[in-house]
C-alpha positions in Angstrom: 24.7 5.8 12.2 20.8 6.8 11.7 19.2 7.8 14.4 16.5 5.0 16.1 14.2 4.1 18.3 12.0 1.6 20.2 8.3 0.7 19.2 6.8 -1.8 21.5 3.9 -4.1 19.2 1.9 -6.7 20.3 1.6 -9.3 18.1 -0.4 -12.7 17.6 2.2 -15.7 18.8 1.7 -17.3 15.3 2.5 -14.0 13.6 5.6 -13.2 15.9 6.7 -17.0 15.2 6.6 -16.8 11.3 8.6 -13.7 11.8 11.4 -15.0 13.6 11.2 -18.4 11.2 11.9 -16.1 8.1 14.7 -13.5 10.3 16.3 -16.9 10.5 16.1 -18.2 7.3 16.9 -15.0 6.0 19.7 -14.0 8.5 18.2 -11.2 9.8 16.8 -9.9 13.2 13.1 -9.6 13.7 14.1 -6.7 14.4 15.3 -5.2 10.8 12.3 -7.5 9.8 9.7 -5.8 11.2 11.1 -2.3 10.3 11.2 -3.2 7.0 7.5 -4.1 6.7 6.7 -0.7 9.0 8.6 1.5 6.8 7.5 -0.5 4.0 3.5 -0.2 4.9 4.3 3.6 6.5 5.3 4.3 2.8 2.8 2.9 0.9 -0.1 4.3 3.0 1.4 7.6 2.7 1.5 7.6 -0.9 -2.6 6.4 -0.6 -3.3 9.9 1.6 -1.5 12.0 -0.9 -3.0 10.4 -4.0 -6.6 10.9 -2.1 -5.7 14.6 -1.2 -5.0 15.5 -4.3 -8.2 14.1 -5.7 -9.7 15.7 -3.4 -8.2 19.1 -4.3 -9.1 18.3 -8.0 -13.1 18.1 -7.0 -12.7 21.4 -4.7 -10.8 23.1 -8.2 -13.7 21.4 -10.6 -11.4 19.2 -11.9 -13.4 16.0 -12.3 -15.2 13.9 -15.3 -18.5 12.7 -15.2 -19.6 9.5 -13.9 -21.1 8.7 -17.1 -17.8 9.6 -19.2 -16.3 7.3 -16.8 -18.2 4.2 -17.2 -18.4 4.8 -20.6 -14.6 4.4 -20.4 -14.3 1.5 -18.6 -17.0 -0.3 -20.5 -14.8 0.4 -23.7 -11.7 -1.1 -21.7 -13.2 -4.2 -20.7 -14.9 -4.5 -23.9 -11.3 -4.1 -25.6 -9.9 -6.2 -23.3 -12.1 -9.8 -24.1 -10.4 -12.1 -25.9 -12.2 -12.2 -30.1 -13.3 -15.8 -31.1 
């Protein structure tokens, strides 16, 4: 069995009620759904933080693209995506 621990979280009453409704509809416990939601949130945020850190490392190492060059590429991509009339 996986090691677990308890965390107390304050929620708006409406969120708690909606969580309870979802738990009932999905035949899961509110605790299970909350744990899944928190785990997903933490994973996404950790990935964002890691990506930012990689970007900072690239900047420190001089692996950057000048702003004007990026904007030219963005404008070209937008133009290519426009419907042709």
